[in-house]
C-alpha positions in Angstrom: 3.8 -4.8 -50.3 5.3 -5.2 -46.8 3.2 -7.9 -45.3 5.5 -8.5 -42.3 4.8 -5.1 -40.6 1.1 -4.5 -40.7 -0.9 -2.3 -38.5 -4.7 -2.6 -38.5 -6.6 0.7 -38.0 -9.9 0.4 -36.1 -12.3 3.0 -34.9 -15.8 4.5 -35.2 -16.8 6.0 -38.5 -15.4 9.4 -39.0 -12.6 9.2 -36.3 -9.8 9.7 -38.8 -8.5 6.3 -40.0 -8.4 7.3 -43.6 -6.9 10.7 -42.7 -4.1 9.0 -40.8 -3.5 6.6 -43.7 -3.3 9.5 -46.1 -0.8 11.4 -44.0 1.5 8.5 -43.2 1.4 6.9 -46.6 1.6 10.3 -48.5 -0.9 8.7 -50.9 -3.0 11.6 -52.2 -5.5 9.3 -53.9 -7.0 8.3 -50.5 -10.5 9.9 -50.3 -11.4 11.4 -47.0 -15.1 11.5 -46.1 -16.6 14.9 -45.3 -20.2 14.1 -45.0 -22.6 12.3 -42.5 -22.1 9.0 -44.5 -19.1 6.7 -44.2 -16.6 6.9 -47.0 -14.5 3.7 -46.5 -16.5 0.6 -47.5 -13.8 -2.0 -47.5 -10.3 -2.6 -46.1 -7.4 -1.1 -48.0 -3.7 -1.4 -47.6 -1.3 1.5 -47.8 2.5 1.3 -47.9 4.4 3.6 -45.6 8.0 4.2 -44.7 9.7 6.0 -41.9 13.5 6.2 -42.4 14.4 2.5 -43.2 11.3 1.0 -41.6 8.7 -0.1 -44.1 5.2 -0.9 -42.9 1.6 -1.3 -44.1 -1.5 0.4 -42.7 -4.8 -1.4 -43.1 -7.6 1.1 -43.2 -10.9 -0.4 -42.4 -14.6 0.6 -42.5 -15.6 2.2 -39.2 -17.9 0.7 -36.6 -21.1 2.5 -35.6 -21.4 2.9 -39.4 -23.9 5.4 -40.6 -25.3 2.7 -42.9 -25.8 0.2 -40.1 -23.4 -2.3 -41.6 -21.4 -3.2 -38.5 -21.9 -7.0 -38.9 -21.0 -6.9 -42.6 -17.9 -4.7 -41.9 -16.7 -7.0 -39.1 -17.1 -10.0 -41.4 -15.3 -8.2 -44.2 -12.3 -7.3 -42.0 -12.0 -10.8 -40.7 -12.1 -12.3 -44.2 -9.6 -9.7 -45.5 -7.1 -10.5 -42.8 -7.4 -14.3 -43.2 -7.4 -14.3 -47.0 -4.3 -12.1 -47.3 -0.9 -12.9 -45.9 -0.7 -10.0 -43.5 1.2 -10.5 -40.2 -0.2 -8.0 -37.8 2.3 -6.2 -35.6 -0.3 -4.2 -33.9 -3.8 -2.7 -33.8 -4.2 1.0 -33.7 -7.5 2.0 -32.1 -8.5 5.6 -32.9 -10.8 7.5 -30.7 -12.6 10.8 -31.0 -10.7 13.2 -28.7 -13.8 14.2 -26.8 -14.9 10.6 -26.1 -14.1 10.1 -22.4 -15.3 6.5 -22.1 -14.6 3.1 -23.7 -18.2 2.6 -24.9 -20.2 -0.4 -25.9 -19.3 -0.2 -29.6 -15.5 -0.3 -28.6 -16.2 -3.4 -26.5 -18.0 -5.1 -29.3 -14.9 -4.7 -31.6 -12.7 -6.4 -29.0 -15.1 -9.3 -28.6 -15.1 -10.0 -32.4 
């Protein structure tokens, strides 16, 4: 696993983090949620490659979770990042296209 080039995917539940992971990693086993309930329950790493550049996407549970598990999800993501040897190159924050504002739930994530 490429731990030197990791990108953390963050965003609200249902914004497309797992879909982006599935497309970029070409990993067909990634399950995409199609219901009102969140699909991703824990952070997962997916290996990707573009030409000679290898990188890892870290798909995470969304915030504003349909099960009300935001605190648990934040804690899980923090623990996942500290317990694994991932060196983050960047954070990719996904938004729903129609969201025109950086809402309170987005601000909470940056404070964590």
